[in-house]
Wavefront OBJ file of the C-alpha trace (Angstrom):
o trace
v 0.000 0.000 0.000
v 1.146 3.488 -0.760
v 0.460 6.805 0.886
v 0.107 8.466 -2.496
v -3.334 8.947 -4.062
v -4.138 6.820 -7.105
v -6.636 7.936 -9.751
v -9.728 5.669 -9.800
v -12.634 5.690 -12.245
v -16.284 5.900 -11.227
v -19.566 6.349 -13.054
v -21.965 8.861 -11.510
v -25.439 9.024 -13.028
v -24.137 7.737 -16.361
v -21.067 9.992 -16.536
v -17.495 8.786 -16.061
v -15.372 10.664 -13.560
v -12.259 9.969 -11.562
v -11.132 10.498 -7.997
v -7.662 10.305 -6.528
v -7.687 8.236 -3.350
v -5.057 6.449 -1.322
v -5.244 2.639 -1.416
v -6.444 2.482 2.193
v -9.358 4.844 1.563
v -10.309 3.101 -1.701
v -10.295 -0.346 -0.099
v -12.309 0.915 2.877
v -14.771 2.632 0.528
v -15.236 -0.622 -1.431
v -15.683 -2.569 1.818
v -18.403 -0.170 2.994
v -20.236 -0.512 -0.330
v -20.012 -4.316 -0.048
v -21.214 -4.192 3.557
v -24.210 -2.119 2.456
v -24.874 -4.448 -0.467
v -24.697 -1.706 -3.079
v -22.442 -1.008 -6.035
v -19.561 1.351 -5.385
v -20.851 3.695 -8.108
v -24.210 3.976 -6.325
v -22.501 4.811 -3.035
v -20.288 7.366 -4.788
v -23.385 8.965 -6.360
v -25.025 9.168 -2.922
v -21.939 10.876 -1.471
v -21.700 13.163 -4.498
v -25.324 14.284 -4.108
v -24.839 15.059 -0.411
v -21.552 16.976 -0.636
v -21.311 20.722 -0.649
v -20.184 22.647 -3.699
v -16.933 23.556 -1.982
v -15.984 19.932 -1.229
v -14.318 17.761 -3.838
v -15.598 14.246 -4.408
v -12.380 12.582 -3.191
v -12.488 14.625 0.025
v -16.167 13.802 0.494
v -15.400 10.079 0.121
v -12.542 10.298 2.635
v -14.812 12.056 5.139
v -17.560 9.481 4.534
v -15.119 6.627 5.239
v -13.816 8.359 8.365
v -17.333 9.002 9.698
v -18.380 5.429 8.932
v -15.609 3.956 11.057
v -15.979 6.559 13.808
v -19.676 5.743 14.066
v -18.890 2.006 14.204
v -16.345 2.535 16.956
v -18.588 4.816 19.009
l 1 2 3 4 5 6 7 8 9 10 11 12 13 14 15 16 17 18 19 20 21 22 23 24 25 26 27 28 29 30 31 32 33 34 35 36 37 38 39 40 41 42 43 44 45 46 47 48 49 50 51 52 53 54 55 56 57 58 59 60 61 62 63 64 65 66 67 68 69 70 71 72 73 74
């Protein structure tokens, strides 16, 4: 695993886009989608719809992953 972000492809509402995420965040994001029983693109679209205009998609995904595991621990 590397600490450097890697560009990953997603499809949001029929449009291809990419996000740069570190391996650890990407793997955690995929695990959350699997746990919820939904495709990763659907989860990304949900996060995209909920984020503010001043927050990038990669940052929104990182925050989502962080909150998910904080909530599980608490």
